[in-house]
Jmol script that loads the backbone (N, CA, C; Angstrom):
load data "model"
ATOM      1  N   GLY A   1     -28.545 -14.258   7.605  1.00  0.00           N
ATOM      2  CA  GLY A   1     -27.424 -14.535   7.890  1.00  0.00           C
ATOM      3  C   GLY A   1     -26.261 -13.221   7.646  1.00  0.00           C
ATOM      4  N   LYS A   2     -24.922 -13.593   7.962  1.00  0.00           N
ATOM      5  CA  LYS A   2     -23.977 -12.446   8.017  1.00  0.00           C
ATOM      6  C   LYS A   2     -23.964 -12.079   6.454  1.00  0.00           C
ATOM      7  N   SER A   3     -24.044 -12.839   5.267  1.00  0.00           N
ATOM      8  CA  SER A   3     -23.845 -12.438   4.109  1.00  0.00           C
ATOM      9  C   SER A   3     -24.845 -11.355   3.846  1.00  0.00           C
ATOM     10  N   ASN A   4     -26.104 -11.771   4.192  1.00  0.00           N
ATOM     11  CA  ASN A   4     -27.352 -10.524   3.967  1.00  0.00           C
ATOM     12  C   ASN A   4     -26.598  -9.266   4.601  1.00  0.00           C
ATOM     13  N   PHE A   5     -26.390  -9.583   5.820  1.00  0.00           N
ATOM     14  CA  PHE A   5     -26.043  -7.968   6.711  1.00  0.00           C
ATOM     15  C   PHE A   5     -25.095  -7.376   5.744  1.00  0.00           C
ATOM     16  N   LEU A   6     -23.933  -7.962   5.357  1.00  0.00           N
ATOM     17  CA  LEU A   6     -22.967  -7.575   4.615  1.00  0.00           C
ATOM     18  C   LEU A   6     -23.495  -6.798   3.068  1.00  0.00           C
ATOM     19  N   ASP A   7     -24.307  -7.717   2.592  1.00  0.00           N
ATOM     20  CA  ASP A   7     -24.884  -7.072   1.319  1.00  0.00           C
ATOM     21  C   ASP A   7     -25.584  -5.641   1.814  1.00  0.00           C
ATOM     22  N   ALA A   8     -26.418  -5.746   2.626  1.00  0.00           N
ATOM     23  CA  ALA A   8     -27.172  -4.497   3.231  1.00  0.00           C
ATOM     24  C   ALA A   8     -26.312  -3.414   3.199  1.00  0.00           C
ATOM     25  N   VAL A   9     -25.063  -3.759   4.003  1.00  0.00           N
ATOM     26  CA  VAL A   9     -24.156  -2.615   4.399  1.00  0.00           C
ATOM     27  C   VAL A   9     -23.511  -2.119   3.109  1.00  0.00           C
ATOM     28  N   CYS A  10     -23.168  -3.083   2.424  1.00  0.00           N
ATOM     29  CA  CYS A  10     -22.714  -2.758   0.782  1.00  0.00           C
ATOM     30  C   CYS A  10     -23.521  -1.812   0.129  1.00  0.00           C
ATOM     31  N   PHE A  11     -24.555  -2.263   0.206  1.00  0.00           N
ATOM     32  CA  PHE A  11     -25.831  -1.534  -0.676  1.00  0.00           C
ATOM     33  C   PHE A  11     -25.926   0.029  -0.128  1.00  0.00           C
ATOM     34  N   VAL A  12     -25.816   0.019   1.051  1.00  0.00           N
ATOM     35  CA  VAL A  12     -26.128   1.653   1.669  1.00  0.00           C
ATOM     36  C   VAL A  12     -24.722   2.328   1.234  1.00  0.00           C
ATOM     37  N   MET A  13     -23.578   1.914   1.352  1.00  0.00           N
ATOM     38  CA  MET A  13     -22.329   2.471   1.180  1.00  0.00           C
ATOM     39  C   MET A  13     -22.182   2.692  -0.238  1.00  0.00           C
ATOM     40  N   GLY A  14     -22.848   1.850  -1.222  1.00  0.00           N
ATOM     41  CA  GLY A  14     -22.671   2.042  -2.818  1.00  0.00           C
ATOM     42  C   GLY A  14     -21.305   1.050  -3.037  1.00  0.00           C
ATOM     43  N   GLU A  15     -21.217   0.163  -2.634  1.00  0.00           N
ATOM     44  CA  GLU A  15     -20.170  -0.681  -2.946  1.00  0.00           C
ATOM     45  C   GLU A  15     -20.557  -2.273  -2.943  1.00  0.00           C
ATOM     46  N   LYS A  16     -19.967  -2.790  -4.321  1.00  0.00           N
ATOM     47  CA  LYS A  16     -20.182  -3.925  -4.666  1.00  0.00           C
ATOM     48  C   LYS A  16     -19.206  -5.019  -3.405  1.00  0.00           C
ATOM     49  N   SER A  17     -20.030  -6.022  -3.026  1.00  0.00           N
ATOM     50  CA  SER A  17     -19.594  -6.883  -2.017  1.00  0.00           C
ATOM     51  C   SER A  17     -18.489  -7.503  -2.533  1.00  0.00           C
ATOM     52  N   SER A  18     -18.424  -8.034  -3.896  1.00  0.00           N
ATOM     53  CA  SER A  18     -17.101  -8.557  -4.656  1.00  0.00           C
ATOM     54  C   SER A  18     -16.173  -7.885  -4.189  1.00  0.00           C
ATOM     55  N   THR A  19     -16.197  -6.615  -4.358  1.00  0.00           N
ATOM     56  CA  THR A  19     -14.575  -5.703  -4.283  1.00  0.00           C
ATOM     57  C   THR A  19     -14.218  -6.051  -2.434  1.00  0.00           C
ATOM     58  N   LEU A  20     -15.033  -6.365  -1.801  1.00  0.00           N
ATOM     59  CA  LEU A  20     -14.211  -6.460  -0.361  1.00  0.00           C
ATOM     60  C   LEU A  20     -14.052  -7.716  -0.051  1.00  0.00           C
ATOM     61  N   ARG A  21     -13.716  -8.854  -1.037  1.00  0.00           N
ATOM     62  CA  ARG A  21     -13.421 -10.121  -0.838  1.00  0.00           C
ATOM     63  C   ARG A  21     -11.790 -10.046  -0.915  1.00  0.00           C
ATOM     64  N   VAL A  22     -11.362 -10.828  -0.125  1.00  0.00           N
ATOM     65  CA  VAL A  22      -9.931 -11.210  -0.310  1.00  0.00           C
ATOM     66  C   VAL A  22      -9.677 -12.684  -0.701  1.00  0.00           C
ATOM     67  N   GLN A  23      -8.357 -12.763  -0.989  1.00  0.00           N
ATOM     68  CA  GLN A  23      -8.097 -14.240  -1.358  1.00  0.00           C
ATOM     69  C   GLN A  23      -7.507 -14.914  -0.057  1.00  0.00           C
ATOM     70  N   ARG A  24      -6.943 -14.520   0.824  1.00  0.00           N
ATOM     71  CA  ARG A  24      -6.752 -14.763   2.134  1.00  0.00           C
ATOM     72  C   ARG A  24      -6.968 -13.935   2.908  1.00  0.00           C
ATOM     73  N   HIS A  25      -7.454 -14.621   4.271  1.00  0.00           N
ATOM     74  CA  HIS A  25      -7.725 -13.646   5.520  1.00  0.00           C
ATOM     75  C   HIS A  25      -6.800 -12.915   5.968  1.00  0.00           C
ATOM     76  N   VAL A  26      -5.432 -13.474   5.870  1.00  0.00           N
ATOM     77  CA  VAL A  26      -4.429 -12.683   6.498  1.00  0.00           C
ATOM     78  C   VAL A  26      -4.062 -11.402   6.099  1.00  0.00           C
ATOM     79  N   VAL A  27      -4.235 -11.091   4.876  1.00  0.00           N
ATOM     80  CA  VAL A  27      -4.327  -9.667   4.152  1.00  0.00           C
ATOM     81  C   VAL A  27      -4.833  -8.898   5.017  1.00  0.00           C
ATOM     82  N   LEU A  28      -5.950  -9.089   5.636  1.00  0.00           N
ATOM     83  CA  LEU A  28      -6.982  -8.073   6.414  1.00  0.00           C
ATOM     84  C   LEU A  28      -6.411  -7.594   7.414  1.00  0.00           C
ATOM     85  N   ILE A  29      -5.202  -8.359   8.205  1.00  0.00           N
ATOM     86  CA  ILE A  29      -4.578  -8.025   9.140  1.00  0.00           C
ATOM     87  C   ILE A  29      -3.721  -6.962   8.884  1.00  0.00           C
ATOM     88  N   HIS A  30      -3.361  -5.842   9.567  1.00  0.00           N
ATOM     89  CA  HIS A  30      -2.239  -4.615   9.218  1.00  0.00           C
ATOM     90  C   HIS A  30      -0.901  -5.517   9.038  1.00  0.00           C
ATOM     91  N   GLY A  31      -0.048  -4.831   8.525  1.00  0.00           N
ATOM     92  CA  GLY A  31       1.026  -5.400   8.453  1.00  0.00           C
ATOM     93  C   GLY A  31       1.331  -7.102   7.726  1.00  0.00           C
ATOM     94  N   ALA A  32       0.345  -7.520   7.394  1.00  0.00           N
ATOM     95  CA  ALA A  32       0.477  -8.891   6.706  1.00  0.00           C
ATOM     96  C   ALA A  32       1.106  -8.840   5.340  1.00  0.00           C
ATOM     97  N   SER A  33       0.468  -7.611   4.581  1.00  0.00           N
ATOM     98  CA  SER A  33       0.846  -7.472   3.134  1.00  0.00           C
ATOM     99  C   SER A  33       2.194  -6.674   2.869  1.00  0.00           C
ATOM    100  N   ILE A  34       2.485  -6.145   4.292  1.00  0.00           N
ATOM    101  CA  ILE A  34       4.013  -5.436   3.885  1.00  0.00           C
ATOM    102  C   ILE A  34       4.869  -6.016   4.755  1.00  0.00           C
ATOM    103  N   ASN A  35       4.911  -6.966   5.047  1.00  0.00           N
ATOM    104  CA  ASN A  35       6.070  -7.799   5.547  1.00  0.00           C
ATOM    105  C   ASN A  35       6.450  -7.485   6.857  1.00  0.00           C
ATOM    106  N   LYS A  36       5.468  -6.687   7.403  1.00  0.00           N
ATOM    107  CA  LYS A  36       5.641  -6.404   8.956  1.00  0.00           C
ATOM    108  C   LYS A  36       5.188  -7.288   9.908  1.00  0.00           C
ATOM    109  N   SER A  37       5.460  -7.204  11.220  1.00  0.00           N
ATOM    110  CA  SER A  37       4.847  -8.196  12.149  1.00  0.00           C
ATOM    111  C   SER A  37       3.414  -7.997  12.200  1.00  0.00           C
ATOM    112  N   VAL A  38       2.850  -9.305  12.106  1.00  0.00           N
ATOM    113  CA  VAL A  38       1.295  -9.451  12.135  1.00  0.00           C
ATOM    114  C   VAL A  38       0.810  -9.135  13.657  1.00  0.00           C
ATOM    115  N   THR A  39      -0.374  -8.327  13.578  1.00  0.00           N
ATOM    116  CA  THR A  39      -1.119  -8.185  15.031  1.00  0.00           C
ATOM    117  C   THR A  39      -1.836  -9.626  15.303  1.00  0.00           C
ATOM    118  N   LYS A  40      -1.858  -9.639  16.419  1.00  0.00           N
ATOM    119  CA  LYS A  40      -3.093 -11.011  16.987  1.00  0.00           C
ATOM    120  C   LYS A  40      -4.223 -10.749  16.805  1.00  0.00           C
ATOM    121  N   SER A  41      -4.687  -9.468  16.912  1.00  0.00           N
ATOM    122  CA  SER A  41      -5.972  -9.256  17.278  1.00  0.00           C
ATOM    123  C   SER A  41      -6.324  -8.240  16.156  1.00  0.00           C
ATOM    124  N   ALA A  42      -7.854  -7.662  16.147  1.00  0.00           N
ATOM    125  CA  ALA A  42      -8.172  -6.536  15.556  1.00  0.00           C
ATOM    126  C   ALA A  42      -9.488  -6.116  16.181  1.00  0.00           C
ATOM    127  N   LYS A  43      -9.737  -4.643  15.634  1.00  0.00           N
ATOM    128  CA  LYS A  43     -11.120  -4.298  16.659  1.00  0.00           C
ATOM    129  C   LYS A  43     -11.936  -3.506  15.457  1.00  0.00           C
ATOM    130  N   VAL A  44     -13.290  -3.700  15.327  1.00  0.00           N
ATOM    131  CA  VAL A  44     -14.001  -2.934  14.627  1.00  0.00           C
ATOM    132  C   VAL A  44     -15.351  -2.206  15.421  1.00  0.00           C
ATOM    133  N   LEU A  45     -15.448  -1.005  15.178  1.00  0.00           N
ATOM    134  CA  LEU A  45     -16.589  -0.516  15.785  1.00  0.00           C
ATOM    135  C   LEU A  45     -17.411   0.023  14.802  1.00  0.00           C
ATOM    136  N   ALA A  46     -18.653  -0.232  14.731  1.00  0.00           N
ATOM    137  CA  ALA A  46     -19.591   0.204  13.707  1.00  0.00           C
ATOM    138  C   ALA A  46     -20.948   0.900  14.530  1.00  0.00           C
ATOM    139  N   ILE A  47     -21.353   1.759  14.442  1.00  0.00           N
ATOM    140  CA  ILE A  47     -22.469   2.686  15.185  1.00  0.00           C
ATOM    141  C   ILE A  47     -23.538   2.852  14.057  1.00  0.00           C
ATOM    142  N   PHE A  48     -24.550   2.344  14.223  1.00  0.00           N
ATOM    143  CA  PHE A  48     -25.802   2.413  13.408  1.00  0.00           C
ATOM    144  C   PHE A  48     -26.957   3.219  13.884  1.00  0.00           C
ATOM    145  N   GLY A  49     -27.168   4.327  13.717  1.00  0.00           N
ATOM    146  CA  GLY A  49     -28.473   4.928  14.138  1.00  0.00           C
ATOM    147  C   GLY A  49     -29.806   4.430  13.591  1.00  0.00           C
ATOM    148  N   LEU A  50     -30.784   4.186  14.260  1.00  0.00           N
ATOM    149  CA  LEU A  50     -32.057   3.782  13.655  1.00  0.00           C
ATOM    150  C   LEU A  50     -33.215   5.162  13.885  1.00  0.00           C
TER     151      LEU A  50
END
end "model"
wireframe off; spacefill off
backbone 0.3
color backbone group
């Protein structure tokens, strides 16, 4: 599942998955934590070569 994928990515990057968790998802959207207008969407691009 999603959790296993995230754990695998964190392992490869040398990061603990617990450090990536937040209290509220709104803080993941740019501007939310610094009192600027919040965007309505976000985009992530991940490229993995096998």
